[in-house]
C-alpha positions as CSV (number, residue, x, y, z in Angstrom):
1,M,0.0,0.0,0.0
2,N,3.0,2.3,0.4
3,A,3.2,2.5,-3.4
4,V,-0.1,4.3,-3.5
5,P,0.1,8.1,-3.2
6,S,-0.8,9.2,0.3
7,R,-3.9,11.2,-0.8
8,H,-5.4,8.0,-2.3
9,R,-4.6,5.5,0.5
10,G,-7.8,6.0,2.3
11,A,-9.8,5.1,-0.8
12,A,-7.5,2.2,-1.6
13,W,-7.9,0.7,1.9
14,M,-11.7,1.0,1.6
15,L,-11.6,-0.8,-1.7
16,V,-9.7,-3.6,0.0
17,A,-12.4,-3.6,2.7
18,G,-15.1,-3.8,0.1
19,I,-13.5,-6.8,-1.6
20,C,-13.1,-8.5,1.8
21,F,-16.8,-7.8,2.8
22,S,-18.0,-9.1,-0.6
23,L,-15.9,-12.3,-0.2
24,M,-17.5,-12.6,3.2
25,G,-20.9,-12.6,1.6
26,V,-19.8,-15.2,-0.9
27,C,-18.6,-17.4,2.0
28,V,-22.0,-16.9,3.8
29,K,-24.0,-18.0,0.8
30,E,-21.7,-21.0,0.2
31,G,-21.8,-21.9,3.9
32,A,-25.6,-21.5,4.1
33,V,-25.9,-24.7,2.1
34,D,-24.8,-26.7,5.1
35,F,-25.0,-24.3,8.1
36,G,-27.7,-22.1,9.6
37,P,-27.3,-18.4,10.3
38,T,-26.5,-18.9,14.0
39,E,-23.6,-21.3,13.2
40,L,-22.3,-18.9,10.5
41,V,-22.3,-16.0,12.9
42,F,-20.6,-18.1,15.6
43,W,-17.7,-19.1,13.3
44,R,-17.4,-15.7,11.8
45,S,-17.2,-14.2,15.3
46,L,-14.9,-16.9,16.7
47,F,-12.2,-16.6,14.0
48,G,-12.5,-12.8,14.1
49,L,-12.1,-12.8,17.9
50,L,-8.9,-14.9,17.7
51,L,-7.4,-12.5,15.1
52,L,-8.3,-9.4,17.1
53,L,-6.9,-10.9,20.3
54,G,-3.7,-11.5,18.5
55,V,-3.6,-7.9,17.2
56,A,-4.4,-6.5,20.7
57,A,-1.8,-8.6,22.4
58,R,0.9,-7.6,19.9
59,Q,0.2,-3.9,20.5
60,S,0.1,-4.5,24.3
61,Q,-3.2,-2.6,24.6
62,P,-5.5,-2.9,27.7
63,F,-8.7,-4.8,27.2
64,T,-10.6,-3.2,30.1
65,T,-13.1,-0.3,29.6
66,R,-15.2,2.0,31.6
67,H,-17.9,2.1,29.0
68,W,-19.1,-1.5,29.3
69,R,-22.8,-0.5,29.1
70,L,-22.3,1.2,25.7
71,H,-20.3,-1.8,24.5
72,L,-23.1,-4.1,25.6
73,A,-25.7,-2.1,23.7
74,R,-23.6,-1.8,20.6
75,S,-22.7,-5.5,20.6
76,V,-26.3,-6.6,21.0
77,S,-27.6,-4.4,18.2
78,G,-24.7,-5.4,16.0
79,L,-25.2,-9.1,16.7
80,I,-28.9,-8.9,15.8
81,S,-28.1,-6.9,12.7
82,L,-25.4,-9.5,11.6
83,W,-27.7,-12.4,12.3
84,L,-30.5,-10.8,10.2
85,Y,-28.0,-10.0,7.4
86,F,-26.7,-13.6,7.2
87,F,-30.2,-14.9,7.2
88,A,-31.0,-12.6,4.2
89,L,-27.8,-13.6,2.4
90,A,-28.8,-17.2,2.6
91,H,-32.1,-16.6,0.8
92,L,-31.6,-13.6,-1.5
93,P,-29.3,-12.8,-4.4
94,L,-26.0,-11.7,-3.1
95,A,-26.1,-8.1,-4.4
96,T,-29.7,-7.7,-3.2
97,A,-29.0,-8.7,0.4
98,V,-25.8,-6.5,0.5
99,T,-27.6,-3.5,-0.9
100,L,-30.5,-3.8,1.6
101,N,-27.9,-4.0,4.5
102,Y,-26.2,-0.9,3.0
103,T,-29.3,1.2,3.6
104,S,-27.9,1.7,7.1
105,P,-26.5,5.2,6.4
106,L,-30.0,6.3,5.3
107,F,-31.5,5.0,8.6
108,L,-28.6,6.6,10.5
109,A,-29.3,10.0,9.0
110,L,-32.9,9.5,9.9
111,I,-32.0,8.7,13.5
112,L,-29.7,11.8,13.7
113,Y,-32.5,14.0,12.3
114,V,-35.1,12.7,14.7
115,K,-32.7,13.1,17.7
116,G,-31.9,16.7,16.5
117,Q,-28.2,15.9,16.0
118,T,-28.2,17.1,12.4
119,A,-29.8,20.1,10.8
120,A,-33.3,19.8,9.3
121,Q,-32.0,20.1,5.8
122,S,-34.5,19.6,2.9
123,R,-31.7,18.1,0.8
124,L,-31.0,15.4,3.5
125,L,-34.7,14.5,3.6
126,W,-34.7,14.4,-0.2
127,F,-31.8,11.9,-0.3
128,L,-33.5,9.8,2.3
129,G,-36.6,9.6,0.2
130,L,-34.6,8.9,-2.9
131,G,-32.9,6.0,-1.1
132,F,-36.1,4.3,-0.3
133,V,-37.3,4.7,-3.9
134,G,-34.1,2.8,-4.8
135,V,-35.2,0.0,-2.4
136,V,-38.5,-0.3,-4.2
137,M,-36.7,-0.4,-7.6
138,L,-34.3,-3.0,-6.3
139,L,-37.0,-5.4,-5.0
140,Q,-40.0,-5.0,-7.2
141,P,-39.0,-6.7,-10.4
142,H,-37.3,-10.0,-9.5
143,L,-38.2,-11.3,-6.1
144,Q,-40.4,-14.3,-5.8
145,P,-43.4,-14.1,-3.4
146,D,-41.7,-16.2,-0.8
147,Q,-38.6,-13.9,-0.8
148,W,-40.3,-10.8,0.4
149,V,-40.1,-11.9,4.0
150,Y,-36.3,-12.2,3.5
151,A,-36.2,-8.8,1.9
152,G,-37.8,-7.4,4.9
153,I,-35.2,-9.2,7.1
154,G,-32.5,-7.7,5.0
155,L,-33.9,-4.2,5.4
156,L,-34.2,-4.7,9.2
157,S,-30.5,-5.6,9.2
158,G,-29.9,-2.2,7.8
159,V,-32.0,-0.6,10.6
160,G,-30.0,-2.6,13.2
161,A,-26.7,-1.6,11.7
162,S,-27.7,2.1,11.8
163,I,-28.5,1.8,15.5
164,S,-25.1,0.1,16.1
165,Y,-23.3,2.8,14.1
166,Y,-25.1,5.5,16.2
167,Q,-23.7,3.8,19.3
168,I,-20.2,3.6,17.7
169,R,-20.4,7.4,17.2
170,S,-21.1,7.9,20.8
171,M,-18.2,5.7,21.9
172,G,-15.9,7.4,19.4
173,A,-16.7,10.7,21.0
174,L,-15.7,9.2,24.4
175,G,-12.3,8.2,22.9
176,E,-13.0,4.4,22.9
177,P,-10.5,2.8,20.4
178,D,-12.0,1.1,17.3
179,W,-10.3,-2.3,17.9
180,R,-11.8,-2.6,21.4
181,I,-15.3,-1.8,20.0
182,V,-14.9,-4.6,17.4
183,L,-13.3,-6.9,20.0
184,Y,-16.2,-6.7,22.5
185,F,-18.6,-7.1,19.6
186,T,-17.0,-10.3,18.3
187,G,-16.5,-11.6,21.9
188,L,-20.2,-11.2,22.8
189,S,-21.3,-12.6,19.4
190,T,-19.1,-15.7,19.9
191,V,-20.5,-16.3,23.4
192,V,-24.2,-15.7,22.6
193,T,-24.3,-17.8,19.4
194,G,-22.1,-20.4,21.1
195,L,-24.8,-20.9,23.7
196,F,-27.3,-21.6,20.9
197,L,-25.1,-24.1,19.0
198,P,-26.2,-27.2,21.0
199,F,-29.8,-26.5,19.9
200,Q,-28.8,-26.3,16.2
201,P,-28.9,-29.3,13.8
202,H,-25.5,-31.1,13.9
203,H,-23.3,-30.5,10.8
204,P,-20.0,-32.3,10.6
205,L,-16.9,-30.1,10.1
206,T,-15.2,-31.4,7.0
207,W,-11.9,-29.9,5.8
208,H,-13.9,-28.0,3.2
209,A,-16.2,-26.6,5.8
210,V,-13.3,-25.6,8.1
211,V,-11.6,-23.7,5.3
212,L,-14.9,-22.0,4.3
213,L,-15.7,-21.0,7.9
214,A,-12.2,-19.8,8.6
215,S,-12.3,-17.7,5.4
216,L,-15.6,-16.2,6.5
217,G,-14.0,-15.0,9.8
218,V,-10.7,-13.8,8.1
219,F,-12.5,-11.9,5.4
220,A,-14.9,-10.2,7.8
221,T,-12.1,-9.2,10.2
222,C,-9.7,-8.0,7.5
223,G,-12.6,-6.0,6.1
224,Q,-13.1,-4.4,9.5
225,L,-9.4,-3.6,10.0
226,S,-9.0,-2.3,6.4
227,M,-12.1,0.0,6.9
228,T,-10.6,1.3,10.2
229,R,-7.3,2.0,8.5
230,A,-9.1,3.7,5.6
231,Y,-10.6,6.3,8.0
232,R,-7.3,6.7,9.8
233,V,-5.3,7.7,6.7
234,G,-8.1,9.1,4.4
235,T,-10.6,11.9,4.1
236,T,-13.7,10.9,5.9
237,L,-16.3,11.8,3.3
238,V,-14.4,10.3,0.4
239,V,-13.7,7.1,2.3
240,A,-17.4,6.7,3.4
241,N,-18.5,7.0,-0.3
242,F,-16.0,4.4,-1.4
243,A,-17.6,2.0,1.0
244,Y,-20.4,1.5,-1.5
245,A,-17.9,-0.3,-3.7
246,T,-18.9,-3.4,-1.7
247,I,-22.3,-3.4,-3.6
248,V,-20.5,-3.3,-6.9
249,F,-18.1,-6.1,-6.0
250,S,-20.9,-8.2,-4.6
251,A,-22.9,-7.8,-7.8
252,L,-19.9,-9.0,-9.8
253,F,-19.3,-12.0,-7.5
254,G,-23.0,-12.8,-7.7
255,V,-22.9,-12.9,-11.5
256,V,-19.6,-14.9,-11.6
257,V,-19.9,-17.3,-8.7
258,F,-23.7,-17.8,-8.4
259,H,-24.8,-16.9,-12.0
260,E,-27.2,-14.4,-10.7
261,A,-28.7,-12.0,-13.3
262,P,-30.6,-9.1,-11.7
263,P,-32.9,-7.2,-14.2
264,W,-31.9,-3.7,-15.3
265,L,-34.4,-2.1,-12.8
266,S,-32.6,-3.8,-9.9
267,W,-29.2,-2.5,-11.2
268,A,-30.8,0.9,-11.4
269,G,-32.1,0.6,-7.8
270,M,-28.6,-0.3,-6.6
271,M,-27.3,2.9,-8.2
272,V,-30.0,5.0,-6.7
273,I,-29.3,3.7,-3.2
274,I,-25.6,4.3,-3.7
275,L,-26.3,7.9,-4.9
276,A,-28.7,8.5,-2.0
277,G,-26.2,7.2,0.6
278,V,-23.4,9.4,-0.9
279,G,-25.8,12.4,-1.0
280,A,-26.9,11.8,2.6
281,S,-23.3,11.6,3.7
282,W,-22.6,14.9,1.9
283,A,-25.6,16.6,3.3
284,R,-24.7,15.6,6.9
285,S,-21.1,16.8,6.3
286,R,-22.4,20.3,5.5
287,T,-23.4,20.8,9.1
288,P,-21.3,19.2,11.8
289,P,-23.7,17.3,14.2
290,S,-24.0,18.6,17.7
291,G,-22.6,16.4,20.4
292,F,-19.9,14.7,18.3
293,P,-16.5,15.9,17.3
294,A,-16.2,17.5,13.9
295,T,-13.5,16.6,11.4
296,D,-10.2,18.5,11.2
297,A,-9.2,20.8,8.4
298,A,-8.0,17.8,6.3
299,G,-11.4,16.2,6.7
300,R,-10.2,13.4,8.9
301,A,-12.2,12.4,12.0
302,G,-10.7,11.7,15.4
303,S,-12.2,8.2,15.1
304,P,-13.7,6.5,12.1
305,A,-17.1,7.7,11.1
306,P,-19.6,4.9,10.8
307,S,-19.8,3.7,7.2
308,P,-21.9,1.0,5.7
309,S,-20.4,-2.4,6.5
310,P,-21.7,-5.8,7.3
311,E,-20.2,-5.7,10.8
């Protein structure tokens, strides 16, 4: 990455994160043939937890925190969102499930507006409305009647992610480091889903399954770490917009790996949702939200701003 000019490194790291998150989605769809969402979340969290523990130990960082209540709330909302997202991935085309999850910035903007932490700008509300028009365009043409329930689940995963991102903003304002936020999330997810494993149908762990599940955890964690690095070295607004590359990569993987062929109106809906998310980010950036630290003169935040990502 050192060969990339410094002004482009944030975008480059976010593209790496987008590829990792897209490959995570591929692993979930492949794994859903033999494993349920609870098992997939467990293995994704377990391998991610092991990686993060190694990173934290290498940096000799303390694991303790004074903000355990915020960590608990963020981890619970993140776990619910992740479980819903994996459930949607198992039953919907890859690009459709990813796009529905990536409506989270629209819901986050709505939460900030309702709570009075962003200005009542007509352009922000316009972008929110445009985003939900994109959702209708995405879903209307090609879903089967029995898939609408899963589409609703995918949309709920976006709502849950927006709540989680709102809590991340709060912890970032308190100076809580990003790796600890992710560590507590993966830890709680591993414990909770592990408690439910005995009640799941038994699936033997073949070598193929182990490689697939390990890849799921590695891609998810590398995506999280790359996204964090992107915000550390890049301009916040630019990096946040490049996060939508995950939708593009997922659509390509869906075509190549799963031979999915969304109709043109679905492609148009994806583009509308991306434009609405970019526009909502731009509209929010025009007025720094009260109660949270603004970016510096270079456009870099003190801690990563929440961006769409499948946890």
